[in-house]
N, C-alpha and C positions, 0 to 999 in steps of 0.2 A: 448769243452769250447773254446770260441773265446777270443782272447786277442787283446789289442790295438796295433797299430804299434809302432815301436821304436821311439816315439816322445818324446819331453821334458815332464818330469813327473809332470806337473802341476806347480810347483814352480821353480824359477831359481836355477841353481846348482852352489854353491860356490866352491871355490878352497881350502877351509880350510880342514885340516885333523882333524876332531873332533870325529872320531870313536875310540872306545876302541881298544887296541891292541889285536891281536888274542890270544886265550887261548888254552892250551892243553886240551884234552878230560877230563883229571882228574880234571881240574880246572873249568869246566863248572858248573854253579849254579844248585842247585837241582830243581829249577823251572824257567821257561822262563819268561823274562820280559813281553813278549806278553801275555802269558796265565799262570798266577800263580794260581794253584789249591788250594783253601781254603776249608777245609772239613766242612760239615754241623754240627751244634751243636748237641752233644750227640752221634755222630757216626763217625767212622774213615775215611769216604770217602765222596765224593760229588756225589749226585744222584738226577737227575732232568729230566723233560721232557720239550721240547721246541717246539714251532711252528716256522718254517722257511719259510719265504715268498720269497725265492730266493736270499738270501744274499751270496755272495762269501766270504769265510774266507781264506785269503791268507796263504801261507806256514808259519808254525810256529811249535814249538815243546814244549814239557813239559816232566818232568821226571816221571810223573805219567803214569800208564797204563790206557788207555782210551778205553771204549767199547761203540759203538753206535749201537742201534737197531732201524731200520726204521719201524714205525707203519703204516704210510700212506705216499703216495707220493713217492719221490725218491731222491737220493743223488749221486753225483759224488765225489769220494775221490781220490786225488792224494797222493800216499803214497810212499815216496822215489822215486824210478824210475818206480813204477807201477801205473796204473790208473784203478780204480774199479767203476763199475756202480751198485749201490744198489737200490733195489726196496722194496716194502712193505714186511716185515718179514725177510729181510736180515739183517745181523749184521757184524760188522768189529771190530777187535781188533787192536789197535794202540800201538805198543811197546814203552817203555820209550825211549826218545831221537830221535824218528823217525820224520823227517820233513814231514808234511802233510798239505793239504789244502782241503776244502770241499766247495761244491756248490750244492744247491738244485734247479733244473730247474723248479720246481713247488712247490706249497704250500705243506709242508710236516710236519709230526709230528715225532719227534725223541726222543728216550730215551737215556740218557747219564749216564754212570757210570765212574767216575774218581777215581782211587785208588792210593793214594800218594806213592812215592818211599820208604819213611821210613817204612811204614806199610808193603809193599811188602818185603823189605829186612829183616824186623824183623821176618816175618812168612815164608819166603822162602829164607833161607840164601844163597843159590846158585843162587839167582835171576839174578845177573849180568851176569851169563854165559848162561842164557836161553833166548829164543825168542819164542813167540807164533805165530802160523799161523794167517794170517790176516782175515780169514773167516771160514765158516763151516768146520768141520772135515770130513764130508762125511757120517757119520753114522746118519741116520734120527732120531733115538731115542735120541741120545746124543745131537744133535743140537736142538731138541725140548725141551729137559731138560734145555739146556743152555738158550734158550729164556724164558722159564717158570721162571727160577731163576731171570733173569733180571727184568721181570715184577713183580715178587713177592717182590723183593727188592724195586722197585718203589712204589708198593702198600703199603708196610710197612712204607716207608719213608713218604708217604702222610698222615699217621695217626699222629695227633698232640700229643705232650707230651714227646718227647725225652729229651728235656732240663730241664723239670720240675721234680725235684726229687720226686718220688713216687714209690710204688710197681708196679703199672700198667706201668709206663714209663720204669722202669727197665726191666720188662718182655718184652716190645716191643723192647727195645734196645738189649736184649739178643737174641730175635727172629731174629732181623735184622742181628746181627753179625753171627748167625748160618747160615743164608742164604748166607752171604758174604763168609764165610769159605767154604761152600759147592761149591759155584761158583769158588773160587780159586782152590779148590781141582780138580774140573772138568777141569779147565784151564791146570793144571799141568799134569793131567792124560790123557787128550784127545786132547789138542790143542797145545802141544809143537811141534816146528819144530825139525825134526831130526838134530843131530849135524852137519851132512854134509851140511845142508841147512841154517845154522845160519850165514854163512859168509855174511857180508854186502858189498854192491857194493862200498860204500864210506870208505876211510880210516879214522882213528880217526882225523888226521890233516885236511882232507877235510871237514869232518863233523863239526869240531870246527870252521873252516873258515866260512862255511855257517851259522852256528848258531850265530857267532859273528855279521855278517852282518844283518841277519834277525831280531835278537834281537834289534839291534840299530835302524833299519828302523821302526820297530813297536813301539819303544819308542819315536821316534823323527820325525814321518812322517809328522807332521804339520809344520815342519821347513824346510828351504832349506837343501837338502841332496846332498852331493858331491860324484859323482862316483869316482873321483880321490882319495878322502879321504877314501872311502870304500876299494879301491884296496890297498892303503898304509897300512890300518889297518890290513889286512891279508897278508901283505908282498908279494904282487904281483904287477907287473906293470899293468897299466890300460888295455892294450890290452889283456894280458893273463887273467886278472881278468874277462873281458867281456866274453871271451870264456869259462872259468871255470864256471862262474855263469850260462850261458845259457845251457851248457851241463848238469849240475846237477839239475837245477831248471826248465828247459824246456821253460823259458822265459828270456828276457834280464833283467838286473838290473833296467833299467829305467821303464820297464813294471811292474816289481815287486813293485817299489815305487808307481807307479800309481794304482796298484791293492790294495795296503794297504790303500791309501787315498780313493779310490773308495768304498771300503768296508765300511769304517766309514761314508762316505757321504750317502751311501744307507741305512745304519742303521737309520740315522737321518731322511732321507726322508720318510721312512716307519713308523717310530715310533714317529715323532714329526710333528707339523704343521708349523714349521719355514720355511722361504723362502729358496729356493734352493741356491740363491746367498749368503746368510748368512752362510749356511751350508758349501758350497764350500770354502769360505774364512776361516772359523774356522779350517778346516781340511787341509789347505795348497794347495788346488787344484785350482790353478789360471787359468789353461788352460780350459776355458769353452767349446771350440770346441772339445777338446779331451774327456772331460767328456760326452758330448752329444753323441759322437760316441760310447764310451764304454757302455753307458747306453742302447742305442738302440741295440747294438750287444748282450748285455746280456739279456735284457727284451723284446725287440721288440716293445717298446712303449716309450712314454714320461714319465718323472717323475710324472707328475700330474695324468696320466692314471694309472700308477703303484700304486700310493697312493690309488686311488679309488678301484682298484682291491684287494689290500691287506686288506683294511678296510672291503670290502664286504666278503672276505674269512674268516676273523676273526669273523665277526658278524654271518656268517653262521655256523661256528663251535660252537659258544656259544649257538645258538638256538638248534643245534643238541645235 
């Protein structure tokens, strides 16, 4: 994955310190500002399939357990300090609180299951002490059963009637929940990391610092964002903060702000017919030269060419 150089991140950087102060790990919210997981009506989780035309989702976190299954195409997942390359039929488990980013280098179809923290804690009381392995357990039969359960949950979800009270909707809801409990049972029995491997590379304080900063950037990316303010919010001097952020995120703070803005800009380019100039302005990305460079490095073409390509891929999938 290529990143832009350490240039100004689109909008001018003010000197004000408008970041929230750093929180301890225990004070972190149950859901991230960037990605709050809202369950689907009638079921205790969020379950959906989406088409990705190459959008980069910058580093973020949530308290839910997230499971991704690649049905077609491919995806690169940066997960804490690991980088995973996923292809069709691969899956990844993203533990609660893990910082992660995703990028599909090609048009891809991805199944997503997000299981909220309260549901996990209610059904697995020791959940806070557990961590799941990020990918297959290595037993072909078990991994195949895991994929089958994910697809079965999605198929059950796509059947209408969960929210309308009736005998048939109750039966479907019970069936869905039985599949969900079977999947959780499989997670605990076959995908737990050994206790010796559950130690995380980041301390609670370091993780809280990163989450404070990434939460704020994702909530206020369209406004001027101050590097000095970010450093002050996590009680670090600017020079040390720059080294800390680069070491743990793999990119500089300014690059991260640009990535967040770039991701929102690309979403609108691919899913609206609005002018690129208007989109850039709305998302706080005022450095057009930087945007053009990032877009070409990411997609290898111009925004108008990528729009045509995405429209063609979507129309081909509908015909198929």
